[in-house]
N, C-alpha and C positions, 0 to 999 in steps of 0.2 A: 504494500500500500504506500502511496505517496501523499505528500502534503500539497502537491500542486493542484490548482483548480482544474475543473473540466475544460477540455478544449472548446474554444468558442464555436467551432463548427458543430460539435455534438450538442452543445447547449442550445444553439439556435434550432437545430433539427428537432429536438425534443419540445421546444416551445411552440414551433409551428405545428407539430403533431397534436399537442394538447389544444391549441387554438382550433384546429380543424375538427377535432373530436367534439369540442364544446359547441362549435357552430353547427355541426351535423346534428347534435341533440336538439339544438334550438330550431333547426329546420323541421325536424320531426315533430316537435311540440307545436310549431306554427301550423303544420298540415293537420295535426290532430285537433286543433281548435275548430276547424271548419268541417272535419269529416266525422267526428264522434257524435253520434246521435243516440239518445236524446241529450240535449245540453243539460249539464248539471254542474255540481261544484268542481268536478275534474276538468271541465272546460275552462274554468277560471284558473285552475292550477297550470294548465298548459299555456294559457295566455300570459300569465305572470312569468312563467319560465321563459317563454319566447321573448318577453320584453327585457328580462333581467340578464339572461345568459350572454348577450353580447358584451355587456359591461364586465361581467365576470371573466369572459374569455380574454378580453383585452388586458385586464389587470394581471391575470396570471401569465399571459404571454409576455408582458413587459417586465414582470418580476424575474430577474435573472438569478443566477447562482451567487452573484456578488453579495447578496444579503446573508449568505451563510459564511460564518467566520471559519477560516482555515488556519491551523497552527503550523508554523514552520518547524520541521524536525531537523535535528542535526544529523548528518550522515555518520559522524563519528560515534554518536550514541548507539547507533544500530550495529556497529562493528563489535563483535565479541571475539577476543583472541582465542584461538584454538588450543593454545598451550595450557590454558587453565585446566582443561579436562585431563591433561596428561600429568598434572602435578608440578609443572614448571612455573617459574615466575612469568607473568604476562609481560610482554613487551608492548610499548605504545605503538600504535599504527605508524607505519612509515609515511612520511610526508615528502612528496617529490616537488622540488622547486625548479622552475625553468627560468634561467636568466639569459637573455639574449644580448649579445654584444654586437656592436656595429662591425660590418665586414671591413677588412683593411682596404685602403684606397687601391683602386686598380692601377697597374703600371701603364704608363702611356705607350701606345703602339708607335712604332717608327715606320 
């Protein structure tokens, strides 16, 4: 598991899918308002759902994953020395440092 947030592409795909599902339910409710007979209290439920679902769909589609706090994890905390299991004293993890030096000046061609 990583502490990185979800990829923007994946998040956008899920938000569009949720929006499409909600608007599909709204379309079904809108059709049911006019097709269910005899009219009764459920007709009002379908009408209210058809009126409220667009607002709900837009709010949920615009609410991204940025509202969920993610904690940054140290990669060094996840490393466990293998020598502990063998009874040896653990060594700290090796740190590799790369230092670049400028190349020597090129010799002039004659």
